[in-house]
C-alpha positions as CSV (number, residue, x, y, z in Angstrom):
1,M,-23.8,21.6,-3.7
2,I,-21.5,18.3,-3.7
3,L,-18.1,20.5,-4.3
4,R,-19.3,22.7,-1.1
5,S,-19.5,19.7,0.6
6,I,-16.2,18.6,-0.3
7,R,-14.8,21.7,0.5
8,Q,-16.2,21.5,4.0
9,S,-15.0,18.0,4.7
10,L,-11.6,19.1,3.5
11,Q,-11.3,22.3,5.1
12,P,-8.6,22.0,8.6
13,P,-10.2,21.7,12.1
14,N,-7.7,24.8,12.9
15,P,-5.8,27.2,11.3
16,M,-3.1,25.5,9.7
17,P,0.3,26.4,10.3
18,E,2.3,28.8,7.1
19,E,5.1,26.1,7.3
20,L,3.0,23.2,6.6
21,K,0.8,24.5,3.8
22,L,3.6,23.5,1.2
23,N,3.9,20.3,2.5
24,L,0.5,19.8,2.5
25,L,0.9,20.6,-1.5
26,H,3.0,18.3,-2.4
27,L,2.4,15.5,-0.2
28,V,-1.2,15.7,-1.8
29,M,-0.2,16.2,-5.0
30,E,2.4,13.2,-4.5
31,M,-0.3,10.8,-3.7
32,G,-2.5,12.4,-6.4
33,L,-0.3,11.4,-9.3
34,F,0.7,8.3,-7.3
35,G,-3.3,7.3,-8.1
36,V,-2.4,7.7,-11.8
37,F,-0.1,4.8,-11.2
38,N,-2.3,2.7,-9.2
39,A,-5.6,3.0,-11.7
40,S,-3.3,2.2,-14.4
41,T,0.0,-0.4,-13.8
42,R,-1.4,-1.7,-10.6
43,A,-4.5,-2.3,-11.1
44,F,-4.2,-4.1,-14.5
45,L,-1.1,-6.1,-13.6
46,T,-2.3,-9.1,-12.4
47,V,-5.2,-8.7,-14.6
48,Y,-2.9,-8.9,-17.7
49,A,-1.0,-11.6,-16.8
50,T,-3.7,-13.9,-15.5
51,R,-5.0,-12.9,-19.5
52,I,-1.2,-14.5,-20.7
53,H,-2.5,-17.8,-18.4
54,A,-0.2,-16.8,-15.2
55,R,-0.9,-19.9,-13.1
56,P,-1.9,-19.2,-9.8
57,E,0.9,-19.9,-8.1
58,Q,2.5,-16.8,-10.3
59,I,-0.1,-14.6,-9.5
60,G,0.6,-15.4,-5.5
61,L,4.4,-14.9,-6.5
62,L,3.8,-11.9,-7.9
63,N,2.3,-10.7,-4.5
64,A,4.7,-11.7,-2.4
65,I,7.8,-10.6,-4.1
66,P,7.6,-7.2,-2.2
67,A,7.6,-8.9,1.1
68,I,10.7,-11.5,-0.1
69,T,12.5,-7.9,-0.7
70,S,11.3,-6.6,2.7
71,I,12.0,-9.6,5.0
72,L,15.3,-9.7,3.6
73,L,16.2,-6.1,3.8
74,S,14.2,-4.6,6.2
75,L,16.2,-4.6,9.2
76,P,19.8,-3.8,6.9
77,S,17.7,-1.1,5.5
78,G,17.1,0.2,9.3
79,V,20.6,0.3,10.0
80,Y,21.6,1.8,6.4
81,L,19.0,4.8,7.2
82,E,20.2,5.7,10.6
83,K,23.1,7.2,9.4
84,R,21.8,9.0,6.4
85,S,19.6,11.7,5.1
86,I,16.4,10.4,4.9
87,N,14.7,12.4,2.7
88,K,17.8,12.2,0.3
89,S,17.0,8.3,0.1
90,A,13.7,8.8,0.1
91,I,14.2,10.5,-3.4
92,V,17.1,8.5,-5.0
93,L,15.5,5.1,-4.0
94,G,11.8,6.2,-5.2
95,T,13.1,7.4,-8.6
96,L,15.3,4.0,-8.4
97,H,12.0,1.7,-8.2
98,R,9.9,3.6,-10.1
99,F,11.7,3.7,-13.0
100,F,11.3,0.0,-13.4
101,Y,7.9,0.7,-14.2
102,L,8.9,1.5,-17.4
103,P,10.3,-2.1,-18.6
104,L,6.7,-3.6,-18.1
105,A,5.2,-1.4,-20.9
106,F,7.6,-3.2,-23.4
107,I,7.2,-6.5,-22.1
108,P,4.3,-7.7,-24.0
109,L,6.4,-7.3,-27.1
110,L,7.7,-10.8,-26.2
111,A,6.2,-13.4,-29.1
112,S,6.1,-16.2,-26.2
113,E,2.8,-15.7,-23.0
114,S,5.2,-18.0,-20.7
115,A,8.2,-15.5,-21.4
116,Q,6.3,-12.3,-20.7
117,V,4.9,-14.0,-16.9
118,N,8.8,-14.8,-16.5
119,W,9.9,-11.4,-16.9
120,I,7.5,-9.6,-15.3
121,L,8.3,-11.6,-12.1
122,W,12.0,-10.8,-12.9
123,V,11.5,-6.9,-13.5
124,T,9.0,-6.7,-10.0
125,L,12.0,-8.7,-8.2
126,A,13.8,-5.5,-9.4
127,M,11.6,-2.7,-8.6
128,Y,11.0,-4.1,-5.1
129,I,14.8,-4.3,-3.6
130,P,15.4,-0.3,-3.8
131,Y,11.3,-0.1,-2.7
132,S,12.4,-1.7,0.7
133,T,14.5,1.1,2.2
134,F,12.3,3.8,0.5
135,I,9.3,3.0,1.9
136,L,11.1,3.6,5.7
137,A,12.6,6.6,4.4
138,F,9.4,7.8,2.9
139,N,7.5,6.9,6.6
140,S,10.3,8.6,8.6
141,L,9.9,11.6,6.5
142,F,6.4,11.5,6.5
143,G,6.6,11.3,10.5
144,S,9.6,14.6,10.7
145,A,7.3,16.7,8.4
146,V,3.9,16.4,9.7
147,P,3.5,16.9,13.7
148,I,1.7,14.0,15.2
149,E,-1.7,16.5,15.2
150,W,-2.2,17.2,11.6
151,R,-1.7,13.3,10.6
152,G,-5.0,12.3,10.3
153,Y,-6.1,15.6,8.4
154,F,-3.2,15.0,5.9
155,A,-4.1,11.1,5.5
156,G,-7.5,12.1,4.8
157,A,-6.5,15.3,2.0
158,R,-4.1,12.5,0.6
159,N,-6.6,9.8,0.1
160,A,-9.3,11.9,-1.0
161,L,-7.3,13.0,-3.7
162,F,-5.6,9.6,-4.3
163,A,-9.0,8.6,-5.3
164,M,-10.6,11.2,-7.0
165,V,-7.2,10.7,-9.5
166,T,-7.9,6.9,-9.3
167,I,-11.9,6.7,-10.3
168,V,-10.8,9.4,-13.4
169,M,-7.6,7.3,-14.6
170,A,-9.6,4.0,-14.1
171,L,-12.3,4.8,-16.0
172,V,-9.5,6.2,-18.9
173,S,-7.7,2.8,-18.7
174,G,-11.0,0.8,-19.0
175,F,-11.9,2.9,-22.3
176,L,-8.5,2.2,-23.6
177,L,-7.8,-1.1,-23.3
178,D,-11.4,-2.0,-24.7
179,R,-10.5,0.7,-27.7
180,L,-6.9,-0.8,-28.0
181,T,-6.2,-4.2,-29.9
182,F,-4.7,-6.7,-27.3
183,P,-2.1,-6.1,-25.8
184,L,-1.3,-2.7,-26.8
185,G,-4.0,-1.5,-24.7
186,Y,-2.0,-3.0,-22.1
187,Q,1.1,-1.3,-23.3
188,V,-0.4,2.3,-23.1
189,V,-1.5,2.0,-19.6
190,F,1.1,0.4,-18.3
191,G,3.2,3.5,-19.8
192,I,0.6,5.9,-18.2
193,G,1.5,4.2,-14.7
194,F,5.3,4.7,-15.3
195,V,5.0,8.8,-16.0
196,G,2.8,9.0,-13.2
197,A,4.8,7.2,-10.6
198,M,7.7,9.4,-11.5
199,M,5.9,12.2,-11.4
200,S,4.4,11.5,-7.7
201,T,8.8,11.2,-7.1
202,Y,9.0,14.9,-7.9
203,H,6.8,16.0,-5.3
204,I,8.6,13.7,-2.5
205,G,11.9,15.5,-3.7
206,K,10.0,19.0,-2.9
207,L,9.1,18.8,0.8
208,S,10.3,20.6,3.8
209,L,11.1,19.5,7.5
210,P,10.8,21.9,10.2
211,P,14.1,23.3,11.5
212,A,13.9,21.7,14.8
213,S,13.9,18.1,13.0
214,A,17.1,16.8,11.7
215,A,16.7,14.9,8.4
216,R,18.8,12.0,9.9
217,V,17.1,10.1,12.1
218,T,19.2,8.0,14.3
219,A,18.9,5.0,16.9
220,P,20.6,5.9,20.1
221,E,24.5,5.7,19.7
222,E,26.5,2.8,21.3
223,S,29.5,3.7,23.7
224,R,32.4,4.5,22.2
225,E,34.6,2.3,24.5
226,K,35.8,-1.3,23.6
227,I,32.5,-3.4,22.4
228,S,32.6,-6.7,20.7
229,L,31.1,-7.3,17.4
230,R,28.4,-9.4,17.5
231,A,27.4,-7.0,20.8
232,R,27.6,-4.0,18.1
233,I,25.2,-6.1,15.8
234,L,23.0,-6.8,18.2
235,L,22.7,-3.2,19.2
236,R,22.2,-2.0,15.8
237,L,19.5,-4.4,15.3
238,R,17.7,-3.0,17.9
239,L,16.4,-6.1,19.8
240,D,15.0,-4.4,22.6
241,I,12.2,-3.5,20.7
242,L,10.8,-7.0,20.5
243,R,10.7,-6.8,23.9
244,G,8.6,-3.7,24.6
245,P,4.8,-3.1,24.2
246,F,5.5,-2.5,20.5
247,M,5.9,-6.2,19.9
248,R,2.1,-6.4,20.7
249,V,1.4,-3.6,17.5
250,L,3.9,-5.8,15.5
251,L,1.8,-8.8,16.2
252,V,-1.6,-7.1,15.3
253,L,-0.3,-5.8,12.3
254,M,1.4,-9.0,10.8
255,A,-2.1,-10.5,11.3
256,F,-3.7,-7.6,9.2
257,H,-1.3,-7.7,6.5
258,F,-1.4,-11.9,6.6
259,T,-5.4,-11.4,6.3
260,Q,-5.4,-9.1,4.0
261,Y,-3.3,-10.3,1.3
262,L,-4.5,-14.2,1.8
263,P,-7.3,-13.6,-1.0
264,L,-5.3,-11.2,-3.4
265,P,-4.2,-13.7,-5.9
266,L,-8.0,-15.2,-5.9
267,F,-9.3,-12.0,-7.0
268,P,-7.9,-11.7,-10.8
269,L,-8.5,-15.1,-11.4
270,Y,-12.1,-15.1,-10.0
271,Y,-12.7,-11.9,-12.4
272,V,-11.6,-13.3,-15.2
273,N,-11.8,-17.0,-15.1
274,E,-15.0,-17.6,-13.1
275,L,-16.9,-13.8,-13.4
276,K,-15.6,-13.5,-17.1
277,L,-15.5,-9.7,-17.0
278,A,-14.5,-7.5,-19.6
279,D,-11.7,-4.8,-18.8
280,Q,-13.7,-2.3,-19.2
281,T,-16.3,-3.7,-16.3
282,I,-13.2,-4.5,-13.6
283,S,-11.9,-0.5,-14.2
284,I,-16.2,-0.1,-13.4
285,G,-15.5,-1.4,-10.4
286,T,-12.2,-0.1,-9.4
287,A,-13.9,3.9,-10.4
288,I,-16.2,2.2,-7.8
289,F,-14.2,1.6,-5.2
290,Y,-12.5,4.5,-5.0
291,A,-15.2,6.8,-5.2
292,S,-16.4,4.9,-1.9
293,M,-13.3,5.4,-0.6
294,F,-13.3,9.3,-1.4
295,I,-16.7,9.9,0.2
296,G,-15.3,7.6,3.1
297,S,-12.0,9.8,3.5
298,L,-14.0,13.3,3.5
299,N,-15.1,12.5,6.9
300,H,-11.8,10.0,7.9
301,S,-9.9,12.9,10.1
302,K,-12.9,13.5,12.0
303,L,-13.8,9.7,13.2
304,A,-10.1,9.3,13.8
305,S,-9.9,12.1,15.8
306,R,-13.0,11.3,17.8
307,F,-12.3,7.3,18.0
308,G,-8.5,7.3,17.2
309,H,-6.3,5.8,14.5
310,R,-6.1,2.3,16.2
311,W,-10.3,2.1,15.8
312,A,-10.2,3.4,12.3
313,L,-8.0,0.1,11.6
314,G,-9.9,-2.4,13.3
315,V,-13.3,-1.4,12.3
316,G,-12.3,-0.9,8.3
317,M,-10.4,-4.0,8.4
318,I,-14.0,-6.1,9.8
319,V,-15.7,-4.3,7.0
320,L,-12.9,-4.9,4.1
321,G,-13.4,-8.7,5.1
322,M,-17.2,-8.3,3.6
323,Y,-15.0,-8.0,-0.1
324,P,-14.7,-11.5,-0.5
325,G,-17.3,-12.8,1.5
326,I,-19.5,-10.9,-1.0
327,L,-17.4,-11.7,-4.4
328,S,-18.2,-15.2,-3.1
329,L,-21.9,-15.1,-3.6
330,A,-21.1,-13.4,-7.2
331,R,-22.1,-14.6,-10.4
332,G,-21.6,-11.7,-12.5
333,A,-20.9,-8.3,-12.8
334,E,-23.6,-6.8,-9.8
335,L,-21.9,-8.0,-6.6
336,Y,-18.4,-7.5,-8.0
337,L,-19.4,-3.8,-8.3
338,I,-21.3,-3.9,-4.6
339,A,-18.6,-5.5,-3.1
340,N,-16.2,-2.9,-4.5
341,L,-18.5,-0.4,-3.1
342,F,-18.4,-1.5,0.7
343,S,-14.4,-2.4,0.4
344,G,-13.7,1.3,-0.7
345,F,-15.2,2.2,2.8
346,A,-13.4,0.2,4.4
347,W,-9.8,1.0,3.3
348,S,-10.9,4.3,3.7
349,L,-10.7,3.7,7.1
350,C,-8.0,1.5,6.8
351,G,-5.6,3.2,4.6
352,G,-5.7,6.5,6.4
353,A,-5.2,4.8,9.6
354,L,-2.5,2.5,9.0
355,S,0.4,4.5,8.7
356,N,-1.2,6.8,11.5
357,Y,-1.6,4.1,13.7
358,L,1.9,3.0,14.0
359,L,3.5,6.2,14.0
360,E,1.9,7.3,17.1
361,N,3.5,4.0,18.9
362,V,6.9,4.9,17.3
363,P,9.7,6.9,19.0
364,A,10.2,10.3,16.6
365,D,13.8,9.2,17.6
366,S,14.7,5.5,16.5
367,R,11.6,5.9,14.0
368,P,13.8,3.8,11.2
369,A,15.3,1.0,13.7
370,Y,11.3,0.7,14.6
371,L,9.9,0.7,10.9
372,A,11.9,-1.9,10.3
373,W,11.2,-4.3,12.4
374,F,7.4,-3.4,11.7
375,S,8.3,-4.1,7.9
376,L,10.1,-7.0,8.6
377,L,7.2,-8.6,10.2
378,A,4.2,-7.0,8.1
379,N,6.2,-8.7,5.3
380,V,6.4,-12.2,6.9
381,G,2.3,-11.6,6.9
382,V,2.1,-10.7,3.3
383,L,4.6,-13.6,1.8
384,A,2.4,-16.3,4.1
385,G,-0.7,-14.4,2.2
386,S,0.0,-14.6,-0.7
387,L,1.8,-17.8,-1.4
388,L,-1.2,-19.5,1.3
389,G,-3.9,-18.0,-0.9
390,P,-3.4,-19.8,-3.5
391,M,-2.5,-23.0,-1.7
392,V,-5.5,-22.8,0.2
393,S,-7.8,-22.3,-2.8
394,N,-6.1,-25.2,-4.6
395,A,-7.2,-27.5,-1.7
396,I,-10.8,-26.5,-1.1
397,G,-12.1,-24.4,-3.9
398,I,-11.9,-20.6,-5.0
399,V,-15.3,-19.8,-3.4
400,A,-14.7,-21.5,-0.1
401,A,-11.2,-20.0,-0.2
402,L,-13.3,-16.4,-0.1
403,V,-15.4,-17.2,2.8
404,L,-13.0,-18.5,4.8
405,F,-10.4,-15.7,4.2
406,A,-13.6,-13.1,4.9
407,V,-14.2,-14.6,8.1
408,L,-10.3,-13.9,9.0
409,R,-10.0,-10.9,7.8
410,A,-12.8,-9.8,10.1
411,A,-11.1,-11.3,12.9
412,S,-7.4,-9.5,12.3
413,G,-10.1,-6.7,12.8
414,V,-11.2,-7.7,16.0
415,A,-7.7,-8.7,17.0
416,I,-6.3,-4.6,16.3
417,L,-9.5,-3.6,18.6
418,R,-9.1,-5.6,21.6
419,W,-5.4,-6.2,21.5
420,G,-3.9,-3.6,19.6
């Protein structure tokens, strides 16, 4: 009965063109294998850092590093990609980015805990330098490989398998961390994450673009007449994007990322230091989150088709605000698990809608330039949230901070519905 329901939910609303079926397979497999990494290295890296006594500011910096590199490299990345093959760039940069997950498995061999924390920060910095350009290339590739009318379905199918794999691997990771000695368990879990990430990159390389779509997406060419260096730089930066209707989209998405990341550095600190949760309990919470996300993903395409991607993103963010709110009331594992139940459903709306909402507001012939500005401003929000979260917590206390951040998350969802 359950399997039949899942099959029906994942059934395409219309007959799928043959040329899309292979891309669906590779995009779904890419996301599923990324779930292996998500439930291992990604889920437990900040938990491990907390267990080796990383300070709140260091946890915040760990979350902020991707934003720092993206702020510095987003606009140059957009210019870089304008003249290069999008699919080849995605393959090379994705492989380079994900290779850096391998050293994380060996960092626990260092004797000094403070040295381990520092090396985690340095490796994270190195891996996110190529990521800034990779994510722009991948989003452009996705936009070229999947027609707009199929993006909602593809997002739902990808998130469904991603959630299923993450559920299984979260429980496996928790089992390994419970059975193996510290820190060997974390080394094994980080090693599994590396393998999953690299296998995921393989499927990016297998994507094919329709004949009418070029693998290279370019911005409008400037005149070949003499033009000053300053004018040429300004033209390449596409400052005209900030004067159009896309600016409103950029602002609400910057608020989305700001409020999303405000409480993130506090979560592992609250799990370990306040709730005293074991790794296996954290893995069960992760599994519940993705089980709820999986159920929500089965209906994502229908909801997005009926109400639109902006509605799904805004409502999802309002519900996502419940996670820090419920967590602030927790004194043990029970409310922690309930909070994951709500937030998994919320993320099935947000995660599937974010990229599609963005792409439907981006011209097909200028994706790298538009996505570069999105990456820049979104990561300003990520950076501000990651660094301000611990500061606010130190000033008013972690429980009060969680309550405040719950309200701000809900407010950003309302802003998307009202002004997005």
